[in-house]
Backbone bond lengths (Angstrom), bond angles and torsions (degrees), N, CA, C in turn:
res aa  C-N    CA-C-N  psi(-1)  N-CA   C-N-CA  omega(-1)  CA-C   N-CA-C  phi
1 M - - - 1.455 - - 1.525 109.58 -
2 Q 1.332 116.81 134.91 1.455 121.72 -179.42 1.527 110.80 -66.57
3 E 1.327 115.99 133.58 1.455 119.66 177.48 1.521 109.55 -77.45
4 I 1.317 116.11 129.35 1.458 121.53 179.59 1.523 108.32 -108.11
5 I 1.330 115.49 125.97 1.468 121.66 -177.29 1.529 109.29 -99.08
6 I 1.329 115.96 132.50 1.462 121.31 177.88 1.527 108.90 -98.48
7 D 1.315 115.30 119.08 1.460 121.68 176.50 1.528 107.83 -97.81
8 K 1.336 116.95 120.78 1.462 120.82 -173.79 1.531 112.38 -60.58
9 E 1.322 117.68 -37.72 1.463 119.82 -179.89 1.526 110.93 -64.64
10 F 1.312 116.97 -44.42 1.461 120.67 178.96 1.527 110.97 -67.25
11 E 1.337 115.70 -37.72 1.460 120.04 -177.83 1.530 111.46 -66.49
12 R 1.328 116.64 -36.05 1.461 120.80 -172.40 1.521 114.09 -97.93
13 I 1.318 117.24 -0.43 1.458 118.57 -174.25 1.523 112.40 -63.47
14 L 1.332 116.84 -34.02 1.458 120.58 177.66 1.529 109.98 -108.54
15 P 1.321 117.30 150.99 1.468 120.13 -177.50 1.520 111.69 -62.97
16 K 1.336 115.71 147.98 1.460 120.47 178.48 1.523 110.22 -66.49
17 L 1.321 114.95 151.31 1.461 119.26 174.04 1.525 108.89 -68.48
18 D 1.319 116.37 144.35 1.455 118.06 174.88 1.530 109.09 -70.56
19 E 1.315 116.30 165.50 1.473 120.86 -173.40 1.526 111.94 -59.14
20 Q 1.320 117.17 -39.29 1.463 120.18 -177.72 1.525 111.22 -67.16
21 T 1.332 116.09 -43.75 1.464 120.22 -179.87 1.523 110.83 -67.06
22 Y 1.335 116.31 -40.51 1.462 120.36 178.39 1.527 110.28 -62.62
23 A 1.334 116.74 -42.19 1.469 121.19 179.92 1.525 110.42 -63.88
24 W 1.341 115.61 -38.63 1.472 118.70 178.22 1.519 110.49 -65.06
25 L 1.346 117.28 -42.12 1.460 121.35 178.85 1.514 110.72 -62.21
26 E 1.332 116.60 -42.33 1.463 121.07 -179.93 1.524 110.57 -63.71
27 E 1.301 116.66 -44.10 1.467 120.60 179.04 1.523 111.04 -63.19
28 N 1.328 115.99 -39.57 1.466 120.86 -179.21 1.525 111.21 -66.06
29 I 1.329 116.52 -41.57 1.465 120.26 179.99 1.524 110.80 -67.83
30 L 1.328 117.53 -40.01 1.457 120.76 179.93 1.519 111.70 -65.67
31 E 1.320 116.29 -31.47 1.465 119.42 -178.46 1.518 112.77 -85.77
32 Y 1.331 116.86 -41.26 1.468 120.45 -172.70 1.524 114.20 -114.06
33 G 1.338 117.17 -7.27 1.454 119.80 -176.37 1.525 110.96 84.92
34 C 1.309 114.86 169.15 1.468 120.58 178.67 1.524 107.72 -93.57
35 R 1.319 115.36 102.91 1.464 120.28 -172.50 1.528 113.22 -84.32
36 E 1.328 117.05 -14.29 1.461 120.08 -178.68 1.520 109.63 -111.21
37 P 1.337 118.30 124.20 1.465 119.73 -177.84 1.522 112.46 -67.62
38 L 1.329 115.63 153.05 1.452 120.93 174.51 1.528 108.72 -75.13
39 V 1.320 116.73 147.24 1.460 121.22 -178.28 1.526 109.40 -103.39
40 L 1.347 115.79 127.91 1.459 122.04 -179.65 1.525 110.76 -118.47
41 W 1.320 114.15 152.70 1.469 122.33 170.44 1.515 106.93 -130.01
42 N 1.320 116.63 108.78 1.472 121.28 -175.97 1.532 111.44 51.60
43 D 1.318 115.88 46.90 1.468 124.36 179.96 1.523 113.87 72.01
44 V 1.330 118.30 1.81 1.465 121.67 177.58 1.528 108.17 -93.01
45 L 1.323 116.46 130.43 1.452 121.53 -179.23 1.536 109.73 -74.16
46 V 1.334 116.34 123.99 1.468 119.51 179.12 1.524 112.42 -118.20
47 D 1.315 117.61 -13.84 1.461 120.31 177.81 1.523 109.65 -150.31
48 G 1.341 116.33 124.25 1.459 120.18 176.81 1.517 113.90 113.09
49 H 1.335 118.02 30.40 1.458 120.30 -177.24 1.532 112.60 -64.24
50 N 1.311 116.97 -39.85 1.467 119.64 178.89 1.524 111.14 -68.15
51 R 1.319 115.65 -42.90 1.471 119.22 178.41 1.527 110.40 -63.73
52 Y 1.337 116.15 -38.64 1.464 120.43 -179.43 1.526 110.85 -62.73
53 S 1.320 117.92 -43.71 1.464 120.71 -178.87 1.526 111.05 -65.08
54 I 1.332 116.98 -35.29 1.469 121.04 179.24 1.525 110.39 -70.97
55 L 1.329 116.49 -43.85 1.468 120.67 -179.85 1.535 110.46 -62.88
56 K 1.326 117.13 -42.31 1.468 120.50 178.76 1.523 110.91 -65.55
57 K 1.313 116.62 -41.35 1.469 121.53 -177.98 1.515 111.16 -59.13
58 H 1.337 116.75 -38.80 1.465 120.77 -175.22 1.534 112.60 -103.62
59 G 1.330 117.56 7.71 1.457 120.75 177.33 1.514 113.62 63.18
60 L 1.307 117.70 33.89 1.468 122.14 -178.24 1.528 110.36 -90.04
61 P 1.338 117.54 154.79 1.466 120.72 179.86 1.532 111.15 -63.41
62 I 1.327 115.31 145.01 1.461 121.22 -176.53 1.519 109.55 -117.46
63 N 1.310 116.39 116.89 1.466 121.93 177.03 1.526 109.34 -98.69
64 T 1.326 115.67 136.28 1.457 119.75 -178.15 1.523 111.29 -133.45
65 I 1.327 114.87 158.73 1.461 121.47 169.10 1.525 106.95 -131.18
66 N 1.317 116.47 150.04 1.454 121.32 179.90 1.531 109.92 -105.49
67 M 1.324 116.10 137.40 1.453 121.44 176.44 1.513 108.74 -119.98
68 E 1.326 115.81 149.70 1.453 121.33 -179.60 1.531 109.89 -99.12
69 F 1.324 115.95 129.29 1.461 122.43 174.82 1.519 108.05 -132.60
70 D 1.313 116.49 150.13 1.455 120.90 -178.89 1.522 113.29 -81.03
71 S 1.345 117.09 -24.31 1.465 119.54 -175.76 1.520 109.91 -160.76
72 R 1.326 115.50 171.64 1.468 121.12 176.00 1.527 110.32 -62.62
73 D 1.316 116.58 -38.24 1.457 118.81 179.69 1.524 111.69 -63.67
74 D 1.327 116.91 -36.10 1.464 119.64 176.10 1.530 110.42 -64.99
75 V 1.327 116.28 -35.51 1.468 119.98 176.61 1.530 109.85 -65.57
76 L 1.340 116.44 -45.69 1.464 120.31 179.50 1.527 111.12 -58.99
77 I 1.319 116.05 -43.13 1.466 120.34 179.63 1.521 110.04 -61.76
78 W 1.320 116.28 -42.49 1.475 119.68 -179.80 1.525 110.71 -65.27
79 I 1.336 116.93 -43.93 1.463 120.18 179.98 1.526 110.26 -59.56
80 I 1.328 116.39 -47.70 1.465 120.11 -178.30 1.529 110.66 -63.30
81 S 1.319 116.41 -49.81 1.469 120.29 -177.37 1.518 111.96 -61.61
82 T 1.351 116.08 -37.92 1.464 120.50 -176.27 1.517 112.64 -81.42
83 Q 1.333 116.05 -42.81 1.450 119.75 -170.12 1.520 114.67 -85.95
84 V 1.336 116.96 -34.00 1.466 118.80 -176.35 1.522 111.42 -57.83
85 S 1.314 116.82 -36.89 1.463 120.21 -179.26 1.523 112.25 -68.54
86 R 1.344 116.82 -18.55 1.458 120.43 -178.68 1.528 112.58 -88.02
87 R 1.321 116.61 -18.18 1.455 120.67 -172.05 1.523 111.62 -102.03
88 N 1.328 114.74 151.48 1.462 120.90 174.09 1.521 107.12 -92.19
89 L 1.336 116.59 90.64 1.454 122.00 -172.32 1.518 111.20 -100.09
90 N 1.342 115.80 147.65 1.455 119.62 175.44 1.537 109.03 -79.07
91 P 1.336 118.72 166.18 1.471 121.18 -175.98 1.522 113.91 -56.59
92 L 1.344 117.79 -39.74 1.456 119.24 -179.42 1.522 111.22 -67.71
93 Q 1.334 116.96 -38.80 1.461 119.92 177.19 1.523 110.41 -62.28
94 L 1.331 117.49 -42.21 1.457 120.64 178.03 1.527 110.68 -60.27
95 S 1.334 116.48 -43.71 1.464 120.07 178.25 1.525 110.45 -60.66
96 Y 1.318 115.74 -43.62 1.463 120.73 -178.52 1.525 111.24 -60.24
97 Y 1.335 116.93 -46.75 1.464 119.42 -176.85 1.523 112.17 -72.70
98 R 1.325 117.49 -32.78 1.464 118.56 173.59 1.531 109.65 -64.46
99 G 1.339 116.37 -39.23 1.463 119.92 177.82 1.519 112.11 -64.78
100 L 1.330 117.12 -42.10 1.466 120.98 175.78 1.522 110.80 -59.37
101 H 1.326 116.01 -43.40 1.468 121.14 179.60 1.527 109.67 -59.67
102 Y 1.322 116.27 -44.33 1.463 121.02 -179.38 1.531 111.08 -61.05
103 H 1.320 117.07 -47.61 1.468 120.65 -179.17 1.528 111.35 -62.85
104 A 1.340 116.15 -44.74 1.463 119.59 -179.91 1.520 111.04 -63.82
105 D 1.326 116.49 -40.64 1.463 121.07 180.00 1.528 110.50 -64.71
106 K 1.328 116.77 -40.07 1.465 120.36 178.32 1.529 111.10 -62.63
107 R 1.335 115.50 -40.34 1.466 118.19 179.13 1.524 110.88 -65.40
108 V 1.325 116.60 -39.02 1.464 120.19 177.93 1.524 110.02 -63.64
109 Q 1.326 116.39 -45.19 1.457 120.30 178.93 1.529 110.68 -61.81
110 G 1.348 115.65 -39.58 1.462 118.97 179.19 1.514 112.11 -63.74
111 T 1.344 116.22 -39.53 1.462 120.19 177.98 1.518 111.24 -66.49
112 N 1.334 115.81 -42.91 1.463 120.09 -178.28 1.523 112.61 -66.36
113 N 1.346 115.52 -24.14 1.459 118.93 -175.21 1.525 112.73 -116.22
114 Q 1.343 116.11 21.66 1.460 118.92 -177.07 1.517 112.73 -69.29
115 H 1.340 117.34 -15.68 1.456 120.13 -179.83 1.522 112.31 -99.08
116 V 1.337 115.96 10.20 1.461 118.95 177.96 1.522 109.00 -64.01
117 Q 1.325 118.08 137.37 1.460 121.87 -178.13 1.516 111.12 -65.16
118 K 1.315 116.34 151.54 1.452 121.03 -178.85 1.517 111.78 -61.29
119 S 1.329 117.78 -27.07 1.458 120.38 178.79 1.511 111.45 -65.11
120 E 1.340 115.79 -14.33 1.454 120.98 178.69 1.526 109.07 -111.51
121 S 1.323 116.61 40.57 1.460 121.20 -174.18 1.512 113.09 -61.98
122 G 1.312 118.08 -22.78 1.458 120.16 178.92 1.509 113.20 -80.62
123 Q 1.316 116.75 -3.42 1.463 120.87 -175.15 1.522 112.32 -63.14
124 N 1.348 117.65 -41.80 1.461 120.08 -177.73 1.516 111.17 -63.72
125 D 1.348 117.26 -42.03 1.457 120.08 177.03 1.515 110.51 -59.71
126 H 1.316 115.14 -37.72 1.464 119.58 178.96 1.522 110.72 -62.72
127 F 1.346 115.81 -45.77 1.455 119.73 179.66 1.522 111.69 -63.93
128 H 1.344 116.84 -39.95 1.457 120.15 -179.64 1.526 110.78 -65.17
129 G 1.334 116.30 -37.72 1.457 119.19 176.54 1.510 111.28 -64.92
130 R 1.310 116.39 -40.04 1.465 120.14 177.94 1.520 111.30 -66.11
131 T 1.347 116.26 -33.97 1.468 120.24 179.01 1.518 110.66 -60.57
132 A 1.332 116.84 -47.15 1.467 120.57 179.89 1.522 110.42 -60.52
133 G 1.328 117.01 -42.86 1.456 120.28 -179.91 1.521 112.82 -66.04
134 R 1.334 115.71 -40.26 1.466 119.54 -179.03 1.528 111.17 -67.65
135 L 1.341 116.67 -43.28 1.459 119.45 179.06 1.522 111.42 -69.23
136 A 1.329 116.32 -31.45 1.470 119.49 176.25 1.523 110.35 -60.78
137 E 1.321 116.62 -41.36 1.465 120.30 177.56 1.524 110.53 -67.12
138 Q 1.325 116.99 -41.61 1.468 120.69 -178.34 1.523 111.54 -62.06
139 Y 1.347 116.43 -42.09 1.461 120.39 -175.58 1.521 113.21 -98.84
140 N 1.338 115.99 3.23 1.465 120.92 177.15 1.533 112.70 59.94
141 V 1.322 115.54 45.11 1.467 121.93 174.19 1.529 106.90 -132.74
142 S 1.323 117.61 -175.08 1.462 120.82 179.80 1.525 110.31 -92.33
143 P 1.346 117.87 157.06 1.473 120.11 174.58 1.522 112.03 -57.11
144 K 1.334 117.46 -34.86 1.456 120.96 177.85 1.526 110.68 -61.16
145 T 1.332 116.79 -40.05 1.468 120.57 177.87 1.525 110.78 -63.61
146 I 1.317 117.32 -41.39 1.467 120.95 179.06 1.523 110.30 -60.58
147 R 1.324 117.66 -41.70 1.463 120.40 -179.80 1.532 111.05 -68.04
148 R 1.344 116.65 -37.56 1.466 119.26 175.55 1.525 109.83 -65.49
149 D 1.332 116.49 -40.05 1.462 120.43 178.49 1.530 110.82 -60.34
150 A 1.330 116.15 -35.94 1.472 119.92 179.20 1.526 110.27 -63.66
151 Q 1.332 117.37 -39.29 1.471 120.79 176.53 1.525 110.56 -64.46
152 I 1.329 116.05 -42.09 1.463 120.81 179.66 1.524 110.76 -62.60
153 A 1.326 116.73 -44.37 1.465 120.73 179.96 1.533 110.88 -62.86
154 T 1.336 116.42 -40.15 1.465 120.51 178.61 1.527 110.76 -60.05
155 S 1.327 116.16 -44.72 1.468 120.39 -178.16 1.522 111.66 -68.02
156 I 1.324 116.76 -44.23 1.473 119.80 -178.98 1.525 110.70 -64.24
157 N 1.332 116.85 -39.24 1.465 119.30 177.31 1.523 111.55 -66.17
158 A 1.336 116.93 -37.68 1.472 120.31 177.88 1.522 110.40 -63.13
159 I 1.328 116.28 -39.90 1.466 120.95 176.40 1.529 109.93 -64.61
160 G 1.339 115.69 -42.13 1.457 120.74 -178.68 1.514 113.71 -65.09
161 E 1.331 117.54 -30.63 1.459 120.11 177.86 1.523 111.13 -65.96
162 I 1.329 116.31 -29.82 1.462 121.05 178.90 1.518 111.14 -87.72
163 S 1.338 115.86 -43.03 1.461 120.67 -177.51 1.524 110.07 -144.80
164 P 1.332 118.37 96.94 1.465 120.75 177.86 1.528 112.69 -55.53
165 D 1.339 116.54 -34.74 1.464 119.63 179.70 1.522 111.39 -64.97
166 S 1.332 116.74 -40.16 1.461 120.22 178.95 1.526 110.53 -64.04
167 K 1.314 116.48 -39.51 1.467 120.62 177.36 1.525 110.64 -61.04
168 L 1.322 116.40 -46.54 1.463 120.58 179.46 1.525 111.37 -62.98
169 D 1.331 116.66 -38.66 1.462 120.22 179.62 1.525 111.36 -65.93
170 I 1.331 116.94 -37.09 1.463 120.75 178.31 1.526 110.29 -67.21
171 L 1.319 116.40 -47.46 1.468 119.89 -177.46 1.524 112.04 -67.40
172 S 1.321 117.00 -31.82 1.467 119.95 -179.47 1.520 112.24 -79.11
173 G 1.353 115.65 -16.61 1.461 119.40 -177.54 1.512 112.85 94.27
174 K 1.329 117.26 -3.32 1.463 120.62 179.05 1.527 110.35 -63.59
175 T 1.331 115.74 -40.02 1.465 121.46 174.19 1.521 108.17 -102.98
176 Q 1.311 116.99 122.33 1.454 122.29 -177.40 1.526 110.59 -91.05
177 I 1.317 115.66 120.36 1.459 122.23 175.62 1.520 107.34 -143.73
178 S 1.307 117.36 138.07 1.459 120.66 -174.09 1.525 111.32 -80.43
179 R 1.307 115.81 158.65 1.464 121.24 175.46 1.528 109.98 -60.23
180 R 1.346 115.79 -39.91 1.456 119.49 -179.14 1.525 111.19 -59.96
181 Q 1.333 117.18 -42.02 1.466 120.46 177.52 1.523 110.96 -61.64
182 L 1.325 116.38 -41.93 1.458 120.20 -179.48 1.527 111.14 -67.90
183 Q 1.330 116.97 -39.43 1.453 120.11 177.49 1.525 110.90 -62.90
184 E 1.330 116.28 -44.40 1.463 120.39 179.77 1.524 110.98 -66.43
185 L 1.322 116.45 -34.51 1.459 120.82 179.77 1.525 110.87 -62.65
186 S 1.323 117.07 -34.64 1.468 120.60 -178.33 1.520 111.70 -64.01
187 S 1.339 117.04 -24.34 1.461 120.81 178.91 1.520 112.19 -86.05
188 G 1.337 116.80 -19.89 1.453 121.80 178.74 1.514 114.48 71.07
189 K 1.340 117.37 17.84 1.466 120.32 -176.46 1.528 112.70 -78.21
190 N 1.317 116.93 -45.71 1.459 120.07 -172.97 1.523 113.77 -96.92
191 E 1.326 116.85 -40.27 1.456 120.46 -179.49 1.514 109.33 -154.30
192 T 1.320 116.01 164.97 1.454 121.50 -178.52 1.516 110.31 -107.30
193 A 1.328 115.51 169.56 1.461 120.22 177.03 1.527 110.32 -59.92
194 S 1.324 116.71 -35.90 1.469 120.22 178.21 1.524 111.11 -62.70
195 D 1.341 116.29 -38.62 1.469 120.10 177.73 1.526 110.63 -61.44
196 V 1.334 115.54 -44.41 1.464 120.01 -178.02 1.523 110.89 -65.84
197 V 1.334 116.60 -44.26 1.470 120.19 179.22 1.518 110.34 -60.52
198 R 1.326 116.37 -43.19 1.462 119.61 179.45 1.524 110.96 -61.00
199 Q 1.337 116.72 -43.41 1.462 120.32 179.02 1.527 111.39 -64.56
200 I 1.336 116.64 -38.86 1.462 119.82 178.20 1.519 110.19 -63.15
201 E 1.335 116.74 -46.49 1.463 121.06 -177.62 1.530 111.76 -67.78
202 E 1.337 116.82 -30.63 1.460 120.39 178.86 1.522 112.30 -86.32
203 G 1.346 116.18 -10.14 1.460 120.06 -178.58 1.514 113.32 75.49
204 T 1.337 116.75 23.37 1.465 120.25 -177.08 1.525 113.10 -108.59
205 L 1.333 117.33 2.42 1.467 119.85 -179.06 1.518 109.95 -69.97
206 E 1.312 116.17 129.39 1.460 121.59 177.48 1.519 109.35 -121.52
207 R 1.331 114.36 136.45 1.461 118.41 174.55 1.515 108.41 -64.12
208 R 1.332 116.49 129.57 1.453 120.19 179.44 1.518 109.48 -78.11
209 R 1.312 115.53 121.41 1.458 119.46 179.60 1.519 110.27 -73.22
210 P 1.348 117.27 151.87 1.455 119.81 179.19 1.520 111.08 -55.52
211 S 1.313 116.13 136.52 1.464 120.97 -178.93 1.512 111.48 -76.82
212 S 1.332 115.37 147.99 1.467 119.42 178.66 1.510 111.28 -65.20
213 S 1.358 116.68 -14.35 1.458 119.45 178.95 1.502 112.41 -72.77
214 T 1.347 117.54 -6.34 1.457 120.94 -179.04 1.512 111.99 -88.37
215 S 1.343 118.11 13.50 1.455 120.34 179.02 1.507 110.25 -61.36
216 S 1.318 115.91 158.48 1.451 121.66 -172.20 1.514 112.13 -61.65
217 T 1.334 114.60 138.40 1.453 120.68 177.74 1.512 111.25 -118.34
218 H 1.302 116.92 14.89 1.454 120.98 -177.20 1.518 109.95 -89.27
219 G 1.340 116.64 74.58 1.446 119.61 176.79 1.501 111.04 62.30
220 D 1.355 115.87 -140.22 1.452 119.69 -178.52 1.520 110.37 -115.92
221 S 1.356 116.40 39.61 1.450 120.70 -176.81 1.514 111.67 -62.48
222 T 1.347 118.30 -28.19 1.456 119.97 179.18 1.512 112.37 -123.38
223 S 1.362 116.76 -12.40 1.453 118.91 -173.27 1.517 112.77 -65.44
224 N 1.339 118.11 -23.02 1.446 120.22 -178.87 1.516 112.45 -76.07
225 T 1.337 116.18 -19.63 1.459 118.49 -174.03 1.527 112.62 -119.76
226 T 1.355 117.11 -14.37 1.461 119.64 -173.96 1.516 111.17 -129.50
227 D 1.329 117.14 131.40 1.458 122.29 173.73 1.520 108.19 -90.37
228 H 1.341 116.80 98.56 1.465 121.24 -174.36 1.514 112.93 -63.39
229 S 1.321 117.22 -23.08 1.457 119.55 -178.53 1.520 112.14 -66.77
230 E 1.349 117.13 -18.71 1.455 120.87 -178.33 1.526 112.60 -99.88
231 L 1.320 116.31 -1.22 1.460 119.67 -178.08 1.520 111.22 -86.55
232 R 1.328 115.46 147.34 1.453 120.99 174.36 1.531 108.58 -78.99
233 P 1.348 117.14 161.55 1.465 120.01 -175.89 1.519 113.86 -53.01
234 W 1.334 117.57 -43.50 1.457 118.75 -177.63 1.524 111.23 -68.41
235 E 1.345 117.10 -30.16 1.465 120.16 177.17 1.528 111.14 -69.23
236 L 1.330 115.42 -38.18 1.458 119.65 176.38 1.526 111.26 -63.43
237 Q 1.333 115.09 -43.25 1.464 119.62 179.34 1.522 110.75 -63.59
238 F 1.320 116.39 -43.27 1.468 120.32 179.76 1.529 110.32 -63.55
239 S 1.329 116.87 -41.05 1.456 121.23 179.00 1.524 111.25 -60.95
240 K 1.335 116.14 -44.34 1.458 120.82 179.18 1.522 110.95 -63.75
241 M 1.344 116.58 -46.41 1.457 120.82 179.45 1.525 111.35 -58.84
242 T 1.331 115.57 -44.19 1.460 120.15 -176.86 1.524 111.25 -66.90
243 D 1.333 116.92 -41.06 1.459 119.87 178.52 1.522 111.29 -61.83
244 E 1.330 116.00 -45.41 1.460 120.49 179.84 1.524 111.04 -63.82
245 F 1.333 115.49 -41.60 1.457 119.69 -178.53 1.532 110.78 -65.53
246 R 1.335 116.49 -40.31 1.458 120.56 177.62 1.530 111.60 -58.56
247 Q 1.333 115.10 -43.30 1.459 119.27 -179.17 1.521 111.20 -65.75
248 V 1.334 116.07 -41.12 1.469 119.88 178.14 1.520 110.57 -61.44
249 L 1.335 116.35 -43.87 1.464 119.78 179.58 1.521 111.43 -62.24
250 R 1.331 115.99 -41.79 1.465 118.94 179.22 1.525 110.92 -60.07
251 N 1.324 116.18 -45.59 1.465 120.06 -178.13 1.518 112.05 -62.35
252 H 1.340 116.61 -43.94 1.459 119.88 -176.88 1.527 111.51 -77.52
253 A 1.315 116.56 -30.78 1.462 119.37 179.31 1.524 110.54 -64.95
254 K 1.345 115.74 -35.95 1.458 119.28 179.20 1.523 110.91 -63.60
255 A 1.330 115.22 -36.23 1.468 119.91 -179.60 1.524 112.26 -86.70
256 D 1.327 116.36 -2.10 1.464 121.63 -178.64 1.527 110.69 53.19
257 D 1.342 115.57 44.11 1.459 122.30 -177.28 1.531 108.55 -98.64
258 T 1.327 116.18 89.48 1.460 121.04 -175.65 1.524 112.48 -61.73
259 D 1.332 117.33 -41.43 1.460 120.48 -178.77 1.526 111.15 -62.51
260 S 1.329 116.60 -40.20 1.460 120.02 179.47 1.523 111.38 -68.09
261 V 1.333 116.38 -36.05 1.457 120.36 177.57 1.525 109.61 -64.20
262 R 1.315 117.05 -43.80 1.472 120.84 178.56 1.527 110.32 -62.45
263 S 1.348 116.70 -40.98 1.455 120.75 178.49 1.524 110.87 -62.83
264 A 1.343 116.23 -42.99 1.468 120.52 178.98 1.526 110.89 -64.05
265 L 1.313 116.84 -40.75 1.459 120.82 178.13 1.522 111.35 -62.44
266 R 1.333 115.76 -42.84 1.464 120.01 179.87 1.521 110.64 -62.25
267 E 1.340 117.17 -43.21 1.459 120.17 179.58 1.523 110.81 -65.43
268 Y 1.326 116.93 -38.19 1.457 121.24 179.20 1.534 110.52 -63.60
269 I 1.328 116.53 -40.28 1.461 121.47 178.37 1.532 110.32 -61.75
270 V 1.339 116.79 -42.76 1.460 120.78 178.87 1.521 110.72 -62.99
271 M 1.342 116.74 -41.62 1.461 121.01 178.99 1.527 110.96 -64.25
272 L 1.329 116.41 -40.08 1.457 120.12 177.67 1.524 111.36 -64.06
273 E 1.331 116.27 -39.55 1.467 120.88 178.56 1.532 110.13 -61.72
274 D 1.331 116.07 -42.65 1.458 119.35 179.72 1.526 111.04 -66.51
275 L 1.332 117.24 -38.98 1.458 120.90 177.45 1.522 110.48 -64.46
276 Y 1.328 115.99 -41.98 1.465 121.31 178.60 1.521 110.86 -58.50
277 Q 1.346 116.12 -42.78 1.466 120.23 -178.35 1.527 111.39 -68.64
278 S 1.352 117.30 -24.01 1.461 119.49 -175.78 1.523 113.38 -87.02
279 I 1.327 117.26 -9.56 1.476 120.87 -177.10 1.531 110.60 -88.92
């Protein structure tokens, strides 16, 4: 029997199935068998961890296929691209995995271009910019969203290095923390990952509400009809989001760019979800 190696990073990259879903999968395999082979890379399991645990538990035959990858980062990219579409993920989880994809892709690009001559020092920046644009098309969001997702992934991983449980609680939604807090955490200006973990463990972490300084700066698009001094923070944030979204729609509508309009709508929905969670 082929030895199957479990890599903890690959195993934990996606959230565990809840008990009900796992039980349904187990019942389905016992009744119909495991119709999809497990995917291995040099004997390391990269797809099918839940199925593997069920097959081992019941002593059932295990079918596998081997795939070739150039590096661990290529494996991570494949897992994210393949598995995320199969899971019902919350908005923060989607941001996290898009950010992971971006970081892994950048490392692959850096490896592929490590022999670029110094006279072409701007080449890596060029590739990184293309990475954000390419992933934006793949996930139907904007390049700006991909870069924000990369900051979020950096912060969540930093938290996870200190407390894996805190990371899981954030991704599951059990611990509420805003995207803005995670983005700021990646810069290390206001607080560190250790600060956040301590607050989570003490139960003192509070979602930071949108600041009143985020009021619209786009000319007088709302100043003629709205007294911003009387608005609550979330109203100011909503006003700013709506003004920006309106402008984006106008620009893309003129070009009759349906794909860009859909991308803008998707990003707006994510922003609304984050605002909803912060109220």
